N, C-alpha and C positions, 0 to 999 in steps of 0.2 A: 845298490847297483840295479840298473835297468835290466829286467829279464822278462822273457816272453811268458814264463810261468806265472809271475806275479801279476802281469797284466790280465792274463786269462782268468786267474782266480778272482781278481777284483771285478772284472766284467761279469762273471757268472754270479757273484754275490749281488752286484747291483741289479742284474736282470731278475734274479729271484725275489729280491725285496720289492722291486718295482711291481712285479706281478701280484705279490701278496697285498701291497698297499692299494693297488687298484681295486681290490675286492672290499677292503674294510675302510678305506678312506684314511685321511690324515688324522691322527690322534694327537691333540695338542700337548699331552703329557709324555709322548714318546721320546725316546732318546736314540741316537744313532746305534745301529746294530753291530758296528765294528770299529776298531781303532785303526788309525792310519799312521804311516811312518812320517808323513809330512805335518799334517794338522788334523785334529779330531774335534768335531763339533760336539758339544755336550747338551745341546737343547735344540728344539724346533725354533726356527726363526721366521717371524712374520712382521708385517708392517707395524711400526711402533717400537720394535726392538732396537737396541743400540749396544755398542761395545766392540771389542776387538774381534769377536767371532763374526759379527756382521761385516767388518772391514775385510776379513779373510774371505768371506763369501763374495764381496764386491770385487775383489781382485780377480777371482776366478770367473766372474760374470762380466768382466769389463768389455768383452767382445759381444755382449748381448744388449748394448745400450740402445740400439735402434738407429734409424737413419739420421745421419748428421748429428749425432749426440754422443756425449761422453758421460760415463757413470762416475759420480763422485765417490772417492774411496775414503769416506768420512766416518764410517762406522755407524751411520744412522740409516735405518731401514725405512725409507720413505717410498712414495709412489714410483719413482724411477727405478729403485731397486726391485720393487715388486714386479714391475713390468719386465725387467731383465730376467727375473726368476721365471716368469711365465714363458718368455721366449726360449730360455734354456730348456725348460720342461717340454715345450712343444718340439724342440729340435731333437730330443731324445725319447719322444713318445711317452712321456710321463703325464700324470694328471696335472693339467695346467691350472693350478689354484693359486699360484703366487706365494705359496708357503714353502720354505725350505725345510722340509721334514726329512725323515730317514731315506726315502727313495731318492730325493734330490741330492742329499748329502752323499749317499753311497754312489750315485752316478759320478759325482765330483771326485770321490776317492778313486774310482776306476779310471779317471782321466789324468791322475797326477802321479808323479814319481816321488820318491822319498825326499828329494831335494826341492820339492814343491813346483818343479817345472811340469808343464803338461807333457803327456806321454810322447807326443810327436815332435817335440822341440827340446833343445838342450842349451845350456849356457854356452857351451863351446861353439855352437852355431851362431850365437849372437855376439860372440867376441873372438875375432880372429886377429885382434890387435895386440893385446897383452893380457896375461892371466890375472892381473891385479885390478883391472877395471879403473886404473888411475890415469891421470893426465888429461882428462876431458874437461868439460865445462861445469861439471858437478862433482861431488865427492864420489869415491869408488862405490860406496854403499848405495848411494842414490842411483848411480848409473846401472848398477846390477839390479836394483829393484825395478827401475824403469824398463829394463830389458825383460824382466819376469812378467810384468803387466803386458808388454807387447806380445810375448809368447802366448799368453792366455787369449789375447785378442785374435792372434793368428789361429789358435786352436778352434775358436768359434767360426772363423772364416773358413777354415779347412772343412769343418762339418757342413757348412752351408754350400760349399762347392762340391759336395758329394764324397767327402772324406778322401779326396785326392791329395797326394803329397804337395807341399808348398816348399819350394827350394829357395834358400837364402844365400846371397852372395856377399853380403856385408851387414854388419850390425854396429856395435859400439866401436868408436874410434877415439883415441887420444888426439890431441892437437897435432902431434907429429905424424900419426898415422893418417889423419885427415888431410894434412898438407901433402903427404906423399902421394895420395891418390887424386889430388886436385879437388877435394871437397869444398863446398861453400863454407865461408868463415863462420856462419851461424847454423851449420848443419845440425839436424836433430841427432845425427850419429854421435855427436859430442856429448849428448845428454843420455845416451843409452837406449832411447826409445826409437831411434831411426833404424829402419830395416829395408834393405834392398832385396826385391824378389825377382827371380828369373825362372826360365823354363816354362813348363806347362802347369796350369792353364795359361792362356795368352795374357800378355801384359795388360791389355784392355779389360779382360774379364777380371783380373786381379784388382785393377784400379776401381772398376765399377762395384765389385763386391765389397771392397774395403770401406765404402761409404756407410755400410750398415753395422760395422763392427768396432766402433769407438776410435777410429783413426781421424784426427783432425788435420792431418797433413798427408796428402796423396798427390804424388807427382808421377806422371807416366807419359806414354807416347804423345808427341807433339809439344811437350815442355822441353826446353833446351837441355841437352845432355841426358835425356831419359827415354830415348827410343829403344834402348836395349835392356831396360828393366823397369819395374815399377817400385817406387819408393813409398813407404808408409811411415808415419811418425805421429807423435801425440798432438802437436799443434803446428799451425803454419799455413793452412789453406790448401785447397785442391786445385790442380791444373793438369789435365791430360786431354788437351784439345782434340787429338785424334780419336779419343774414346768418348767424346761428347761430355766431358767433364770440365 
């Protein structure tokens, strides 16, 4: 269950460890200082590593892929993953060495809830269609996973925008839900990775910032039917003419 106390405890632990690591540097043989309800890394990860623990890292760093790029979730720690680690470290004031050691891992622990969603987003926000995630263009499990990756991208985007709230009006849709709202027949909402954003920041600012956070599909003001929201998704191209995109 999401609680303010658990978030505060994790954040304090991450800050304390980040401070100590800044003094002594990353030790290759170190192991994470705490267990986590979602996922616990058991080793320091650096370029050349591979395995499920690397893939779990990549999921959480999907929003740090860089401009017009997507991070492969393949479990192989290559140059792109190292660059994503560096961007994440820079975003949180950690030593930017490209190595996912205790300080980096504990910062990730502080950012996630026990169901593996980032602290500022929930599965419920990404699925107002049905609780089973079924009836879309992919399996329920795939749609739910795609939504999880989108949430981590949005968490990175939120940080870059100054940790301001990002409001979601629509996420996963089954074919019936998509038809009911007049969605496109090939909408990314059917795959679980499509998300419509409303409120503040402005639609243009959301569209412009999304270019840096792993979204291959950005539709906003000036694109037909998108003057009242900004849409982000995994693939499909960018178009927000009123925003210079």
